[in-house]
FILUMTOR-657285 format. One line per field, with one value per atom (N, C-alpha, C): x, y, z; residue number from 1; residue in one letter. Coordinates in steps of 0.05 Angstrom, whole numbers. Atoms other than C-alpha are relative to their C-alpha. Last residue first. Layout:
N
x <- [X; ...]
y <- [Y; ...]
z <- [Z; ...]
n <- [NUM; ...]
res <- [A; ...]
END
This chain:
149
x <- [-22; -156; 21; -12; -207; 23; -28; -252; 10; -7; -319; 30; -2; -330; 8; -8; -376; 26; -22; -392; 3; -1; -457; 20; 9; -472; 0; 27; -468; -12; 17; -407; -29; 5; -376; -18; 20; -385; -7; 25; -349; -22; 11; -294; -27; 8; -283; -13; 27; -283; -10; 4; -221; -30; -2; -190; -2; 24; -217; 2; 1; -167; -24; -9; -155; 1; 18; -158; 11; 13; -122; -19; 8; -100; -18; 17; -98; -11; 26; -71; -19; 13; -15; -28; 10; 0; -14; 24; 6; -12; 22; 54; -26; 7; 97; -23; 17; 96; -9; 26; 123; -19; 12; 179; -28; 9; 193; -13; 26; 195; -11; 21; 250; -27; 2; 294; -22; 16; 278; -3; 10; 306; -18; -21; 349; -9; -3; 288; 22; -24; 273; 4; -12; 225; 26; -6; 198; 16; -7; 195; 10; -22; 198; 9; -25; 156; 24; -8; 104; 26; -11; 102; 10; -26; 93; 13; -18; 36; 28; -5; 2; 19; -17; 12; 6; -27; -16; 20; -9; -79; 29; -4; -86; 10; -25; -76; 6; -21; -131; 27; -1; -175; 20; -11; -161; 3; -29; -170; 12; -7; -238; 30; 23; -239; 7; 7; -187; -26; 27; -188; -7; 0; -112; -27; -14; -115; -1; 17; -169; 13; 23; -129; -19; -9; -67; -23; -2; -106; 10; 26; -126; 3; 14; -62; -25; -16; -16; -13; 0; -70; 15; 27; -82; -1; 5; -8; -27; -16; 2; -5; 11; -56; 15; 23; -34; -13; -5; 36; -24; -12; 18; 4; 21; -29; 11; 22; 18; -24; -5; 76; -23; -15; 46; 3; 15; 28; 15; 29; 51; -16; 8; 120; -31; 16; 134; -7; 3; 190; -15; 17; 205; -5; -11; 265; -17; -29; 256; 11; -11; 183; 28; 12; 153; 10; -8; 201; -11; -28; 189; 10; 2; 114; 28; 13; 126; -1; -19; 176; -12; -6; 129; 19; -26; 131; 7; 1; 56; 27; 18; 59; 2; -15; 121; -18; -17; 83; 14; 19; 30; 16; 9; 85; -19; -23; 117; -8; -2; 49; 24; 21; 39; 1; -7; 106; -21; -22; 91; 8; 11; 23; 23; 12; 56; -12; -20; 104; -12; -17; 53; 20; 15; 3; 16; -1; 55; -16; -27; 66; 1; -12; -5; 28; 16; -38; 13; -4; 18; -15; -27; 17; 6; 0; -59; 28; 15; -56; 1; -17; -1; -14; -22; -42; 18; 11; -105; 22; 1; -66; -10; 26; -52; 2; 0; 17; -27; 21; 0; -1; 26; 39; -23; 2; 103; -28; 3; 92; -3; 28; 81; -5; 18; 145; -29; -4; 182; -18; 13; 152; 2; 29; 172; -16; 6; 243; -30; -3; 248; -8; 22; 221; 0; 24; 270; -24; -2; 329; -26]
y <- [17; -272; 0; 15; -217; -16; 5; -193; -16; 27; -169; -3; 22; -95; -26; 5; -83; 16; -15; -87; -9; -28; -105; 16; -17; -169; 30; -8; -212; 19; 25; -248; 7; 7; -180; -24; -18; -159; -6; 5; -221; 18; 26; -213; -6; -5; -139; -26; -10; -159; 6; -29; -200; 7; -4; -269; 30; 11; -283; 4; 29; -238; -8; 9; -164; -30; -3; -139; -14; 25; -166; 2; 17; -103; -23; -15; -51; -17; -4; -102; 16; 27; -123; 3; 5; -49; -28; -16; -37; -4; 10; -95; 15; 27; -75; -12; -3; -2; -27; -10; -17; 1; 23; -59; 8; 19; -3; -25; -8; 47; -18; 3; 10; 6; 29; 3; -6; 14; 74; -30; 25; 104; -16; 20; 157; -27; 12; 198; -21; 18; 209; -14; 1; 268; -16; -26; 294; -2; -22; 237; 24; 6; 176; 24; 4; 204; -5; -26; 231; -3; -15; 164; 27; 11; 127; 15; -10; 173; -10; -29; 158; 12; 0; 83; 29; 4; 93; -1; -23; 124; -3; -23; 70; 25; 5; 15; 23; -6; 45; -4; -29; 47; 8; -12; -25; 30; 6; -50; 15; -21; -18; -2; -16; -65; 24; 7; -120; 14; 11; -111; -10; 22; -101; -14; 23; -59; -24; 11; -13; -25; 14; -5; -12; 27; 10; -15; 19; 66; -27; 12; 100; -20; 13; 116; -14; 23; 130; -14; 22; 172; -24; 12; 213; -23; 16; 224; -13; 24; 246; -18; 16; 295; -27; 15; 321; -18; 17; 336; -15; 26; 361; -19; 17; 416; -28; 1; 453; -17; 20; 435; -3; -11; 475; -22; 6; 435; 10; -7; 463; -5; -24; 429; 3; 6; 381; 25; -23; 400; -7; 10; 331; 22; 23; 352; -8; -1; 422; -24; -26; 440; -1; -9; 370; 28; 17; 343; 10; -7; 404; -18; -24; 390; 9; 8; 320; 24; 14; 343; -8; -16; 394; -13; -13; 362; 18; -20; 348; 15; -23; 314; 22; -25; 270; 25; -3; 209; 27; -5; 218; 5; -27; 222; 9; -18; 160; 29; 0; 125; 18; -16; 144; 3; -28; 116; 19; -8; 51; 29; -5; 48; 8; -26; 57; 6; -21; -1; 28; -4; -45; 23; -14; -37; 7; -28; -56; 17; -10; -123; 30; -2; -138; 14; -19; -123; 5; -27; -156; 21; -8; -218; 29; -5; -223; 10; -24; -214; 7; -22; -267; 27; -2; -315; 23; -11; -302; 3; -29; -313; 13; -13; -384; 31; -18; -411; 16; 8; -466; 18; -8; -432; -7; -29; -437; 9; -6; -512; 30; 8; -519; 6; -22; -479; -7; -23; -529; 23; 6; -588; 24; -1; -557; -5; -28; -546; 4; -12; -618; 30; 10; -645; 13; -14; -602; -8; -27; -628; 16]
z <- [-8; -213; -22; 23; -219; 10; -4; -162; -24; -10; -187; 2; 20; -196; 14; 27; -156; -4; 13; -83; -29; -9; -49; -15; 22; -88; 8; -7; -25; -21; 1; -52; 5; 27; -66; -3; 10; 6; -29; -12; 30; -10; 10; -20; 11; 28; -3; -12; -1; 71; -28; -1; 58; 3; -29; 55; 5; -14; -15; 31; -4; -50; 17; -27; -39; 3; -23; -111; 25; -7; -172; 24; 22; -208; 8; 18; -153; -22; -13; -104; -17; -2; -151; 12; 27; -165; -1; 4; -90; -28; -17; -80; -5; 10; -140; 17; 23; -119; -11; -9; -50; -24; -15; -80; 10; 20; -130; 12; 10; -73; -22; -20; -38; -11; -6; -99; 20; 19; -122; 7; -12; -59; -18; 0; -93; 12; 27; -111; -1; 0; -37; -27; -27; -29; 0; -13; -95; 26; 18; -146; 15; 19; -101; -16; -16; -44; -19; -10; -93; 16; 22; -129; 9; 7; -64; -22; -21; -44; -5; 6; -110; 20; 24; -96; -8; -9; -26; -23; -15; -54; 9; 18; -107; 15; 14; -55; -20; -20; -12; -13; -4; -74; 20; 24; -94; 3; 4; -23; -24; 20; -10; -7; 6; 50; -18; 27; 57; -8; 1; 132; -28; -19; 135; -1; 12; 71; 19; 22; 99; -12; -13; 163; -20; -9; 121; 14; 23; 85; 9; 9; 150; -22; -22; 188; -8; -9; 129; 24; 20; 96; 10; 2; 158; -19; -24; 168; 0; 2; 96; 25; 21; 100; -2; -10; 168; -22; -23; 142; 10; 8; 72; 24; 12; 97; -6; -20; 145; -10; -21; 99; 20; -24; 42; 21; -24; -20; 24; 2; -87; 25; 15; -85; 0; 24; -29; -15; 17; 20; -27; 21; 51; -22; 13; 93; -25; 6; 120; -16; 6; 125; -11; 25; 119; -8; 22; 171; -27; 8; 215; -23; 17; 214; -9; 26; 240; -19; 17; 293; -28; 24; 322; -19; -3; 391; -24; -22; 390; 3; 6; 321; 22; 2; 331; -3; -24; 355; 1; -22; 301; 26; 4; 248; 23; -6; 275; -3; -30; 276; 8; -11; 203; 30; 7; 183; 11; -17; 220; -5; -26; 185; 19; -1; 117; 28; 7; 123; 4; -23; 160; -6; -21; 104; 24; 7; 52; 20; 1; 86; -6; -26; 107; -1; -16; 40; 28; 11; -1; 18; -8; 45; -11; -29; 38; 9; -5; -38; 30; 9; -45; 6; -19; -3; -7; -25; -44; 21; 4; -108; 26; 1; -83; -3; -23; -102; -2; -19; -152; 25; 11; -209; 20; -2; -168; -9; -28; -160; 4; -7; -234; 29; 10; -246; 6; -18; -202; -8; -25; -240; 19; 5; -306; 25; 2; -280; -5; -27; -256; -2; -16; -322; 28; 10; -361; 17; -11; -319; -8]
n <- [149; 149; 149; 148; 148; 148; 147; 147; 147; 146; 146; 146; 145; 145; 145; 144; 144; 144; 143; 143; 143; 142; 142; 142; 141; 141; 141; 140; 140; 140; 139; 139; 139; 138; 138; 138; 137; 137; 137; 136; 136; 136; 135; 135; 135; 134; 134; 134; 133; 133; 133; 132; 132; 132; 131; 131; 131; 130; 130; 130; 129; 129; 129; 128; 128; 128; 127; 127; 127; 126; 126; 126; 125; 125; 125; 124; 124; 124; 123; 123; 123; 122; 122; 122; 121; 121; 121; 120; 120; 120; 119; 119; 119; 118; 118; 118; 117; 117; 117; 116; 116; 116; 115; 115; 115; 114; 114; 114; 113; 113; 113; 112; 112; 112; 111; 111; 111; 110; 110; 110; 109; 109; 109; 108; 108; 108; 107; 107; 107; 106; 106; 106; 105; 105; 105; 104; 104; 104; 103; 103; 103; 102; 102; 102; 101; 101; 101; 100; 100; 100; 99; 99; 99; 98; 98; 98; 97; 97; 97; 96; 96; 96; 95; 95; 95; 94; 94; 94; 93; 93; 93; 92; 92; 92; 91; 91; 91; 90; 90; 90; 89; 89; 89; 88; 88; 88; 87; 87; 87; 86; 86; 86; 85; 85; 85; 84; 84; 84; 83; 83; 83; 82; 82; 82; 81; 81; 81; 80; 80; 80; 79; 79; 79; 78; 78; 78; 77; 77; 77; 76; 76; 76; 75; 75; 75; 74; 74; 74; 73; 73; 73; 72; 72; 72; 71; 71; 71; 70; 70; 70; 69; 69; 69; 68; 68; 68; 67; 67; 67; 66; 66; 66; 65; 65; 65; 64; 64; 64; 63; 63; 63; 62; 62; 62; 61; 61; 61; 60; 60; 60; 59; 59; 59; 58; 58; 58; 57; 57; 57; 56; 56; 56; 55; 55; 55; 54; 54; 54; 53; 53; 53; 52; 52; 52; 51; 51; 51; 50; 50; 50; 49; 49; 49; 48; 48; 48; 47; 47; 47; 46; 46; 46; 45; 45; 45; 44; 44; 44; 43; 43; 43; 42; 42; 42; 41; 41; 41; 40; 40; 40; 39; 39; 39; 38; 38; 38; 37; 37; 37; 36; 36; 36; 35; 35; 35; 34; 34; 34; 33; 33; 33; 32; 32; 32; 31; 31; 31; 30; 30; 30; 29; 29; 29; 28; 28; 28; 27; 27; 27; 26; 26; 26; 25; 25; 25; 24; 24; 24; 23; 23; 23; 22; 22; 22; 21; 21; 21; 20; 20; 20; 19; 19; 19; 18; 18; 18; 17; 17; 17; 16; 16; 16; 15; 15; 15; 14; 14; 14; 13; 13; 13; 12; 12; 12; 11; 11; 11; 10; 10; 10; 9; 9; 9; 8; 8; 8; 7; 7; 7; 6; 6; 6; 5; 5; 5; 4; 4; 4; 3; 3; 3; 2; 2; 2; 1; 1; 1]
res <- [R; R; R; S; S; S; L; L; L; A; A; A; P; P; P; R; R; R; Q; Q; Q; I; I; I; G; G; G; R; R; R; R; R; R; D; D; D; L; L; L; L; L; L; Y; Y; Y; D; D; D; L; L; L; S; S; S; I; I; I; R; R; R; G; G; G; S; S; S; G; G; G; F; F; F; K; K; K; M; M; M; L; L; L; F; F; F; L; L; L; L; L; L; S; S; S; A; A; A; A; A; A; W; W; W; V; V; V; A; A; A; H; H; H; T; T; T; D; D; D; F; F; F; A; A; A; A; A; A; P; P; P; Y; Y; Y; V; V; V; F; F; F; I; I; I; E; E; E; I; I; I; V; V; V; L; L; L; T; T; T; M; M; M; A; A; A; F; F; F; L; L; L; A; A; A; L; L; L; A; A; A; A; A; A; F; F; F; R; R; R; T; T; T; A; A; A; L; L; L; G; G; G; A; A; A; F; F; F; L; L; L; L; L; L; M; M; M; P; P; P; A; A; A; T; T; T; L; L; L; E; E; E; M; M; M; A; A; A; M; M; M; A; A; A; M; M; M; P; P; P; A; A; A; A; A; A; L; L; L; E; E; E; P; P; P; P; P; P; I; I; I; L; L; L; P; P; P; L; L; L; Q; Q; Q; Y; Y; Y; E; E; E; Y; Y; Y; Q; Q; Q; F; F; F; L; L; L; A; A; A; L; L; L; T; T; T; N; N; N; G; G; G; S; S; S; D; D; D; W; W; W; G; G; G; E; E; E; L; L; L; K; K; K; L; L; L; L; L; L; G; G; G; S; S; S; R; R; R; L; L; L; F; F; F; V; V; V; V; V; V; G; G; G; I; I; I; G; G; G; L; L; L; R; R; R; A; A; A; L; L; L; L; L; L; A; A; A; I; I; I; L; L; L; D; D; D; T; T; T; P; P; P; I; I; I; S; S; S; N; N; N; F; F; F; I; I; I; S; S; S; I; I; I; L; L; L; R; R; R; N; N; N; L; L; L; F; F; F; I; I; I; T; T; T; M; M; M]
END
């Protein structure tokens, strides 16, 4: 039984970090992009602003500022994640957004936000992996710091 478990753990250890990073980038990127597209779709009708006025109600940031800021972040940061460009910084921005959502908007949705946070923290710590523009730029010496594994 121990040999079997050790072999299984060895297989788990051989899962490429680059694959995990790619799945994290795509998965969390889609979550935020869909939200941004919904906000964009509801912009002209006033639904997006109404959400920020009556449901989200962030402290210190007026709805007229919070709505376009959130929409812009949800439309741009996922594109950076998909390309693997400035991945750590895009992940940081979405992680901060996740914290705001968890603390001020939907505190009962910790289970969902924890999954988002885990993906974003992984990307912040390990970077985008080799299937990314970050990696290509780093290989040319354009970007610092180096990717860590």
